[in-house]
C-alpha positions in Angstrom: 14.8 -24.8 7.6 17.8 -22.3 7.1 20.2 -24.4 5.4 23.2 -25.4 7.0 25.6 -22.9 4.8 23.1 -19.7 5.4 21.5 -20.9 9.3 22.5 -17.9 11.7 24.2 -19.8 14.7 23.1 -19.6 18.0 24.4 -16.4 19.7 23.9 -13.2 21.7 21.7 -12.3 18.8 19.4 -15.1 17.4 17.8 -17.5 19.8 17.7 -20.3 18.3 15.0 -22.0 19.8 12.1 -19.2 19.2 13.2 -19.2 15.8 12.7 -23.1 15.9 8.8 -21.7 17.3 7.9 -20.0 14.6 8.7 -22.9 12.1 6.4 -24.6 13.7 3.9 -21.5 12.9 4.5 -21.6 10.2 4.0 -24.5 9.2 0.4 -24.9 9.3 -1.2 -23.9 6.8 -5.0 -23.5 4.9 -3.2 -26.9 3.7 -2.3 -28.6 6.8 -4.6 -27.3 9.7 -3.9 -30.0 12.1 -0.6 -32.0 11.7 0.0 -35.2 14.0 3.9 -34.9 15.7 5.2 -36.3 13.0 3.9 -33.8 9.8 5.6 -30.9 12.4 8.7 -32.7 12.4 9.1 -33.5 9.4 7.5 -30.1 7.9 10.4 -28.2 10.1 12.8 -30.4 9.5 12.9 -30.7 13.5 13.5 -34.0 15.5 10.6 -35.2 17.4 10.9 -34.9 20.4 12.0 -31.0 19.5 8.5 -30.6 17.8 6.6 -31.8 20.6 8.8 -29.3 22.9 7.4 -26.3 21.0 3.9 -28.1 20.3 3.9 -28.5 23.6 4.9 -24.9 24.6 2.4 -23.3 22.2 -0.6 -25.5 23.3 0.6 -24.2 27.2 0.6 -20.0 26.0 -3.1 -21.4 24.3 -2.2 -20.7 20.8 -2.2 -24.6 20.1 -4.6 -26.6 20.4 -4.4 -30.8 20.5 -7.1 -33.3 20.1 -4.5 -36.2 21.2 -3.6 -37.1 17.6 -3.5 -33.8 16.4 -2.5 -29.8 17.0 -4.1 -27.3 15.2 -3.8 -23.1 15.7 -6.3 -21.5 18.4 -7.4 -18.1 17.5 -5.1 -17.4 19.6 -2.4 -16.8 17.4 -4.2 -13.6 15.2 -3.4 -11.3 18.6 0.5 -11.8 17.2 -1.2 -10.5 13.3 -2.8 -7.7 15.6 0.1 -6.5 16.9 1.6 -5.4 13.5 -1.5 -4.2 12.1 -2.9 -1.8 15.4 1.1 -0.9 15.7 1.1 1.3 12.9 -2.0 4.0 11.9 -2.0 2.9 9.1 -4.6 0.8 8.5 -6.6 2.2 10.9 -7.1 5.4 7.8 -7.4 3.1 5.1 -10.1 0.7 5.7 -12.3 3.4 5.4 -11.1 4.5 2.5 -10.7 1.4 0.9 -14.7 0.8 1.6 -15.6 4.0 0.0 -13.9 3.1 -3.2 -15.2 0.0 -3.3 -19.0 1.9 -2.7 -17.9 3.7 -5.3 -16.8 1.7 -8.0 -18.7 -1.6 -7.1 -15.3 -3.9 -6.7 -13.2 -5.6 -4.4 -10.1 -4.1 -3.0 -6.8 -4.7 -0.8 -3.8 -3.3 1.1 -1.1 -5.3 0.5 3.0 -5.3 1.6 6.2 -6.7 0.1 7.5 -9.1 2.2 11.0 -10.8 0.5 9.6 -11.8 -3.3 5.7 -11.8 -2.7 3.1 -9.9 -1.0 0.9 -9.7 2.1 -2.2 -8.8 2.2 -3.0 -6.4 5.8 -6.3 -5.5 4.2 -9.3 -6.5 2.6 -12.4 -4.6 1.2 -14.4 -7.9 -1.2 -17.8 -7.2 -3.2 -17.9 -10.8 -4.5 -16.6 -13.9 -4.7 -14.2 -13.7 -7.7 -11.3 -15.8 -7.0 -10.6 -19.2 -7.1 -8.3 -18.5 -4.2 -9.1 -17.7 -0.9 -7.9 -14.2 0.2 -7.8 -12.6 3.4 -5.4 -10.9 5.5 -2.0 -12.3 6.0 -2.2 -14.3 2.6 0.3 -14.0 0.5 1.0 -14.1 -3.5 3.9 -13.5 -5.7 4.6 -10.6 -6.0 6.3 -10.9 -10.3 2.7 -11.4 -11.7 0.0 -9.1 -9.6 0.3 -5.3 -9.6 -0.1 -5.5 -6.0 3.5 -6.7 -6.1 5.1 -4.6 -9.5 3.9 -1.6 -7.5 5.9 -2.5 -4.6 9.2 -3.5 -6.1 8.8 -0.4 -8.5 9.5 1.5 -5.0 13.2 -0.4 -5.0 15.9 0.5 -7.2 16.5 -2.1 -10.0 20.1 -4.2 -8.6 16.8 -5.1 -5.7 14.0 -5.7 -8.0 16.0 -8.0 -10.1 17.4 -9.5 -7.4 14.0 -10.8 -6.5 12.8 -11.5 -9.7 15.4 -13.8 -9.7 14.8 -15.7 -5.9 10.9 -15.8 -7.1 11.9 -18.2 -9.6 9.2 -16.5 -11.9 6.4 -19.7 -13.0 3.6 -19.8 -15.3 0.6 -19.7 -13.6 -1.6 -18.9 -16.6 -1.3 -18.5 -20.6 -0.5 -14.6 -20.1 2.0 -15.1 -17.4 5.4 -13.3 -18.1 7.6 -15.6 -16.0 10.9 -13.4 -18.3 13.0 -11.7 -15.9 14.4 -9.2 -18.1 11.0 -8.5 -19.5 9.7 -7.6 -15.6 12.0 -5.9 -14.4 11.4 -3.8 -18.2 7.2 -3.8 -16.4 8.5 -3.2 -12.9 10.5 0.3 -14.7 7.3 1.2 -16.7 5.1 1.2 -14.0 7.4 3.2 -11.8 7.2 6.0 -14.2 3.4 6.2 -14.8 3.1 5.3 -11.3 0.5 2.6 -11.5 -0.2 -1.2 -12.0 -2.7 -3.5 -14.6 -1.8 -7.0 -14.7 -4.4 -9.0 -16.8 -4.9 -12.5 -15.6 -1.4 -13.3 -15.3 -2.2 -14.6 -11.5 -5.5 -16.7 -12.7 -7.8 -16.9 -15.9 -10.3 -13.6 -16.0 -8.9 -11.7 -12.9 -8.0 -8.1 -13.6 -6.5 -5.8 -11.3 -4.8 -1.9 -11.3 -3.2 -1.3 -8.2 -1.7 2.2 -7.1 0.8 3.2 -4.1 0.3 3.9 -0.7 3.3 6.3 0.4 5.3 7.7 3.2 5.5 11.4 3.9 9.1 12.0 1.7 7.4 9.8 -0.6 9.0 6.1 0.2 5.8 3.2 -1.3 5.1 1.5 1.4 1.8 -0.3 0.9 -0.2 -0.7 -2.5 -3.5 -0.1 -2.8 -5.4 -2.4 -5.5 -8.4 -2.6 -7.1 -9.6 -6.7 -9.0 -13.0 -7.5 -11.1 -13.4 -10.3 -14.2 -11.5 -9.3 -17.3 -14.6 -10.6 -19.0 -17.0 -7.3 -17.8 -14.3 -5.2 -16.6 -11.3 -5.4 -20.2 -8.2 -3.4 -19.3 -9.6 0.3 -20.9 -12.4 -0.2 -19.0 -10.3 -0.7 -15.8 -8.2 2.9 -17.1 -10.7 5.0 -17.7 -13.3 3.5 -15.4 -11.4 2.6 -11.5 -8.0 3.7 -11.6 -9.0 7.4 -11.5 -11.3 6.4 -8.3 -8.0 4.3 -6.9 -5.5 7.1 -7.2 -8.1 9.5 -5.6 -8.3 6.4 -2.8 -4.2 5.6 -2.4 -3.6 9.8 -2.5 -5.9 9.7 0.1 -4.6 7.0 2.6 -0.3 8.5 2.2 -1.6 12.0 2.3 -3.7 11.1 6.1 -0.6 8.8 6.9 1.6 12.0 6.4 
């Protein structure tokens, strides 16, 4: 929940009950798919009475189900995410291009957008499991240590990049992760100059990832496209020589179709 110093105040432009409802929805995750009333209240900072009213409202609307003790989200919650995906023609245009890319290079491909300090997956075409992290549409990862994140950050000006990097509070996820904010800014600037990003085992040991920007008709970066592989069979040289050209072609195709 926002702190009292930063929380918006209820009024004509802010509906507090709606905001609290979204907090309750976001309290469910892969780590806590089923929660008691007390757990929801603790995770959202709501009173038990407040959490109960929201949960029962969501249950009445079909977004939550309960066995009498635990609450769970239902599949109907996907309607909210689908409304976003279906409202943008990009994802319908991108999916067949990504499927053709994966068929060509035999590596997994994903598309993501930037939200705050994270990337959010909007499309994923896997080949085989290469990460211990389970990823799907809606999954979030830190922007600072991912190839798509650096491509998306490169679409911002340096002041905004610095602000988001500092807000990320970078930490080492592997022995290769770059955590110094100034060093990260330098890497983002390099990505901006060359037009693509390569991240080697900074998110997870053994994972190498390439990303290229998807742009709108004005050239603004609106999403990122990536290829991910295993570092033991796809080193940085192989990635740049064998995967990068195909990735860039796919990103350009999606951008052109969007335009």
